[in-house]
N, C-alpha and C positions, 0 to 999 in steps of 0.2 A: 738483590734479587727477582730476575725475571718474574712478570707475571704467569708465565707457563708452568715454570715449576714445580709449584706445589701442584697441580694438577697432573702434569707431567708424573709426578713421582704416587700419585694415589693412584693412574692407570698402571704404570709399571707395578707397583704392590696388587692389584686386585688380577694383576697376568700371573702375579707371581714371579717375575723376572727381575725384579726392586733387589737392590740389596743391602743387606740387615748385619749388624754386630751383634751379636749374645757376648754380654760382659756377666761372667759369673763370678762373685766372693764367696771367701770362706769368714766366718767371724767377723760380720754375718755374711751367714748361709740366705743369696739375692741374688739373684737372674735378671738383668739389664736387658732391652731388645732396644736398641739405636738403633732410628732410621725411619721411613725406606730412604734409601738413594740412587738416585737414576744409577750411576756407575760407581765400579769399583773404587775410583782415581779419588770420586767426590766424597766417599765413605771414607778414605787413609784418610784426607786432606782432614775431615772433622775429628775423626776419632782421638787422636789425640787428647784434644781437651778433656775430651768426656770421659774417656782415662783417666787422664791427669785429675779431674775434677772429683771422681770415685777415689782415689789411691789419698785425696788430702784428709778422708775418713778413715784412715788405716785401718782397711781389710785385711788380716790374715793372709789371703794371697786372693789374686787377682787375673784372670784368665778373659783373652776373646778370641774367637770363631767369626770370620765377616762369610757369608753366604747370601747365595740366592734364593729367594721366600719369600712367600707371603705371609702376613701376619697384624694380625688384630689386637686388642686390647685384653688384660692387661700389657704393659710395656716393660712394669716392674713388681716380678713373682719371688717372694720370700717364702723360705721353709722354717724361719725361726717360729718355736709354738708364740 
């Protein structure tokens, strides 16, 4: 990975133009944020591995949305009590 990628991702996120995936599961009810990425294509290339890993935990359902946004902690949000 280029030494410039991390600062560019941080800058893109700060400007609100970074690509993120919001991955939501039920059973357990959790929202995961995966990113930031500089381009939609780089997010797509990495997202399958992330979704497959979450799928191995056997949630009842798993959906994802790719969007451009600014995001900060927390990156995992559980709604289960």
